Backbone as a ProteinNet text record, in pm:
[ID]
protein_1_A
[PRIMARY]
KSKAFARHEITLNLKEVCACAKKHLKFGGRFYVCIDASRTAELLFELKSVGLEPKKMFYSQSSLGASPSILFVEAINGGKEGIKVLPNVIVNDQDGNYLESVKKMRFE
[TERTIARY]
-2322.7	-2351.6	-2503.1	-2584.3	-2730.7	-2784	-2722.5	-2766.3	-2733.7	-2623	-2584.6	-2688.9	-2726.1	-2828	-2959.5	-3000.8	-3130.3	-3123.1	-3014.4	-3006.3	-2956.8	-2885.5	-2823.5	-2860.8	-2970.1	-3016.7	-2916.5	-2843.3	-2730.3	-2789	-2884.9	-2929.3	-3067	-3139.3	-3269.7	-3294.7	-3377.1	-3409.2	-3549.1	-3590.1	-3725.2	-3835.4	-3808.9	-3910.3	-3934.2	-3821.2	-3837.9	-3907.3	-3880.6	-3943.8	-4094	-4136.6	-4277.7	-4344.4	-4274.5	-4338.2	-4348.3	-4247.4	-4251.9	-4370.8	-4383.1	-4494.1	-4629.2	-4647.5	-4768	-4795.8	-4684	-4705.3	-4742	-4706.7	-4732.4	-4847.5	-4909.5	-5025.8	-5156.4	-5251.8	-5384.3	-5451.8	-5559.4	-5633.6	-5673.3	-5651.2	-5677.3	-5568.3	-5467.5	-5356.6	-5284	-5209.6	-5150.5	-4991	-4929.6	-4775.9	-4739.6	-4642.5	-4591.8	-4440.7	-4408.4	-4271.8	-4223.6	-4092.9	-4031.6	-3906.6	-3887.4	-3786	-3732.5	-3616.4	-3572.2	-3662.9	-3698.5	-3799	-3768.8	-3637.2	-3609.2	-3653.7	-3693.3	-3745.1	-3893.8	-3969.8	-4117.7	-4178.4	-4141	-4200.8	-4166.6	-4047.5	-4012.7	-4093.2	-4105.1	-4182.1	-4329.4	-4391	-4531.6	-4551.5	-4461.8	-4469.6	-4458	-4358.7	-4336	-4453.3	-4508.4	-4628	-4742.3	-4777	-4887.4	-4870.2	-4739.5	-4708.3	-4736.8	-4729.3	-4756.6	-4894.3	-4973.5	-5109.8	-5128.1	-5024.7	-5037.9	-5076.4	-5188.4	-5240.6	-5201.3	-5126.5	-5083.9	-5206.7	-5230.6	-5351.8	-5322.8	-5217.3	-5177.2	-5025.9	-4982.8	-4844.9	-4822.3	-4694.7	-4650.2	-4490.6	-4445.3	-4298.3	-4254.6	-4135.4	-4067.5	-3957.8	-3952.6	-3838.2	-3787.4	-3652.4	-3580.5	-3626.1	-3660.1	-3701.8	-3788.4	-3856.9	-3962.4	-3906.8	-3790.2	-3739.4	-3667.4	-3643.3	-3573.1	-3664.4	-3598.5	-3669.3	-3699.5	-3809.6	-3850.4	-3737.6	-3701.6	-3602.1	-3648.9	-3759.5	-3810	-3962.3	-3993.5	-4131.8	-4186	-4306.6	-4371.1	-4501.1	-4523.6	-4639.9	-4706	-4843.1	-4927.5	-4988.6	-4970	-5030.2	-5117.3	-5224.1	-5318.3	-5318.8	-5313	-5316.4	-5461	-5473.6	-5602.9	-5686.8	-5630.4	-5711.4	-5747	-5860.8	-5909.1	-5808.3	-5817	-5727.1	-5769.4	-5666.3	-5687.3	-5598.3	-5530.3	-5433.5	-5449.5	-5434.8	-5448.5	-5302.3	-5268.5	-5142.8	-5162.4	-5090.7	-5097.9	-4995.9	-5017	-4916.6	-4776	-4680.1	-4537.5	-4523	-4436.8	-4395.3	-4264.9	-4259.3	-4130.6	-4077.5	-3957.8	-3896.4	-3818.9	-3762.4	-3665.2	-3725.8	-3685.9	-3716.9	-3606.1	-3613	-3512.4	-3374.2	-3358	-3225	-3170.8	-3250.2	-3205.2	-3241.7	-3326.6	-3362.2	-3496.1	-3518.6	-3644.2	-3761.3	-3866.9	-3991.1	-4053.1	-4113.7	-4179.5	-4280.2	-4357.1	-4457.5	-4387.4	-4267.5	-4192.3	-4145.2	-4096.9	-4045.5	-4154.6	-4283.1	-4394.5	-4445.8	-4400.6	-4452.7	-4403.7	-4490.2	-4450.7	-4503.9	-4418.5	-4459.8	-4451.4	-4561.9	-4570.6	-4643.7
-466.8	-590	-610.1	-566.6	-579.4	-486.8	-367.8	-273.2	-335.2	-404.1	-462.5	-566.2	-650.1	-754.3	-695.2	-577.5	-515.2	-448.9	-392	-311.9	-375.1	-488.8	-544.3	-693.4	-739.8	-876.8	-980.7	-982.5	-1076.5	-1213.5	-1231.9	-1361.5	-1400.3	-1300	-1326.4	-1214.2	-1240.9	-1138.8	-1098.6	-1000.3	-938.4	-1046.9	-1134.4	-1237.1	-1328.2	-1355.6	-1440	-1361.6	-1230.2	-1154.1	-1152.1	-1130.4	-1121.4	-1255	-1367.8	-1504.4	-1533.1	-1486.9	-1508.3	-1423	-1307.2	-1222.7	-1283.8	-1339.2	-1402.3	-1524.3	-1597.3	-1724	-1696.1	-1583.5	-1552.2	-1458.8	-1402.9	-1321.6	-1397.9	-1364.9	-1411.3	-1349.8	-1408.6	-1347	-1204.4	-1101.2	-963.2	-895.1	-968.9	-920.3	-814.9	-726.3	-608.6	-630.2	-597.4	-603.3	-465	-404.3	-268.9	-285.6	-214	-229.3	-94.1	-64.4	51.1	10.4	63.9	17.4	131.7	113.4	217.1	241.3	361.4	392.8	333.1	313.7	257.5	112.7	55	-94.6	-98.2	6.4	7.1	-115	-124.6	-230.8	-370.1	-389.1	-524.1	-554.3	-456.7	-472.6	-511.5	-424.1	-450.2	-588.5	-626.5	-758.8	-868.8	-861	-967.8	-978.4	-867	-866.5	-936.4	-892.7	-952.7	-1101.4	-1134	-1275.9	-1374.5	-1330.7	-1420.3	-1400.3	-1305.8	-1290.4	-1174.2	-1091.2	-973.9	-854.2	-793.3	-692	-549.2	-471.6	-344	-258.3	-188.5	-108.6	41.4	78.9	221.4	226.5	341.4	369.2	512.4	550.5	692.4	689.7	799.4	812.4	920.7	918.6	1013.6	1082	1208.8	1273.3	1383.1	1406.9	1497.3	1643	1689.1	1827.5	1835	1951.6	1970.3	1937.6	1973	1949	1816	1737	1619	1494.3	1395.4	1282.1	1196.4	1129.4	1038.6	938.4	908.1	816.2	685.1	693.5	575.8	561.1	430.2	398.5	331.7	369.1	304.5	231.9	108.1	33.4	-32.2	-34.3	-117.9	-221	-354.3	-459.7	-551.4	-601.1	-683.4	-824.9	-920.5	-1060.9	-1094.2	-1123	-1158.4	-1036.1	-920.7	-802.2	-798.3	-717.4	-702.4	-596.4	-605.6	-522.4	-383.8	-287.1	-150.7	-89.7	19.4	79	232.6	288.4	431.9	491.4	576.9	644.3	776.4	780.3	904.8	1011.2	1130.5	1240.2	1206.3	1252.1	1233.5	1313.8	1255.4	1324.6	1388.2	1522	1590	1598.5	1562.7	1560.4	1674.1	1750.5	1865.6	1995.7	2106.1	2241.6	2282.3	2404.8	2455.6	2462	2461.5	2465.6	2329.9	2225.6	2085.2	2031.7	2112.1	2062.1	1984.7	1885	1815.3	1910.4	1897.7	1973.4	1930.3	2025.7	1998	1883.9	1876.2	1771	1632.2	1625.4	1497.9	1459.8	1561.5	1538.7	1474.8	1517.7	1472.9	1334.6	1282.2	1158.5	1047.1	950.2	831.1	715.7	617.7	491.9	387.7	357.4	258.5	130.8
1109.7	1040	1020.1	1121.3	1101.9	999.6	986.1	881.9	741.6	731.4	602.2	560.3	658.8	638.7	585	649.5	616.6	484	444.6	332.5	207.1	219.1	94.4	66.2	129.8	97.1	100.3	206	222.9	252.4	337	383.9	322.2	271.4	199.2	107.4	-2.3	-100.6	-90.9	-166.1	-164.6	-187.1	-278.7	-306.1	-183	-111.5	10	124.8	134.1	238.1	211.6	89.9	59.8	86.1	45.4	68.5	214.9	293.4	440.7	508.3	465.1	509.5	477.1	363.9	325.7	406.8	433.9	515.6	662.7	714.9	851.8	878.9	772.5	793.4	777.6	868.9	853	730.2	679.3	569.3	619.3	536.7	574.4	647.7	681.3	763.6	680.1	744.2	668.9	682.7	573.5	565.3	521.9	595.7	567.7	521.5	419.5	367.5	317	345.2	280	207.6	87.2	-0.3	-89.9	-142.9	-239.2	-356.1	-381.2	-481.2	-616.5	-649.7	-783.6	-793	-684.8	-695.6	-681.3	-714.3	-711	-789.9	-912	-999	-945.4	-896.9	-846	-724.1	-629.1	-508.1	-540	-619.9	-655.6	-716.5	-806	-870.1	-761.7	-680.8	-580.8	-478.9	-440	-352	-416	-538.3	-611.6	-634.8	-664.2	-702.2	-589.6	-463.7	-351.1	-287.9	-342.6	-295.4	-195.4	-193.6	-107.3	-196	-173.1	-266.4	-207	-282.9	-250.9	-240.4	-131.2	-113.6	-105	-36.7	-23.9	-47	-103.5	-125.6	-130.6	-87.4	-106.4	-106.6	-166.6	-178.7	-79.2	-38.4	41.2	-38.8	-28	-97.9	-2.8	-25.6	72.8	57.4	-64	-77.7	-194.7	-209.3	-316.4	-456.5	-489.8	-622.6	-644.9	-531.4	-535.8	-590.8	-647.7	-685.9	-558.9	-562.7	-449.5	-426.8	-307.4	-269.9	-207.1	-128.1	-54.8	-86.5	-97.1	-129.7	-6	36.2	151.9	100	131.2	77.4	194.4	188.2	275.7	185.4	217.2	139.4	228.6	173.8	247.6	193.3	281.1	238.8	188.3	61.7	8.8	-29.4	-29.3	-60.6	-200.6	-223	-364.9	-441	-567.9	-647	-633.5	-638.3	-631.2	-533.9	-579.8	-492.3	-481.8	-364.2	-344.3	-337.2	-428.4	-426.6	-350.9	-245.2	-151.8	-201.8	-157.9	-201	-140.6	-209.3	-159.9	-29.2	54.2	176.8	159	182.7	171.1	312	334.6	479	522.2	427.5	469.7	413.4	490.4	439.2	348.9	298.8	205.7	264.6	392.3	462.8	488.8	456	486.3	623.8	695.2	821.2	816.7	903.3	908.7	930.4	851.8	876.6	1004.8	1071.8	1197.5	1189.1	1075.6	1054.7	1053.9	996.2	997.1	1134.2	1203.7	1337.1	1428	1405.2	1487	1447.6	1332.5	1288.1	1381	1412.2	1494.4	1421.2	1407.7	1346.9	1454.8	1510.4	1620.9	1572.6
[MASK]
++++++++++++++++++++++++++++++++++++++++++++++++++++++++++++++++++++++++++++++++++++++++++++++++++++++++++++

């Protein structure tokens, strides 16, 4: 049930999430979000519309030839315009196993 809430916007939508983040961040506070890559334009629009400025972003893709599937964005409350697009992160080797560099990543 909790996965469904997180993945399908059952109780709140992206616009509400961005507005809530803005409300609870101090000026200069950072908001991190990951979302389906197909929703890139929608996310960037919603962030900017509430005053959260996207500063860094990168895509994740399963393999070298695959299309990106997940977008990761760092936004700053009240930040100046300008975004740094980082290189895509490839998570699997040619056999479909996680790359060692991905296994070592920690998001704390």
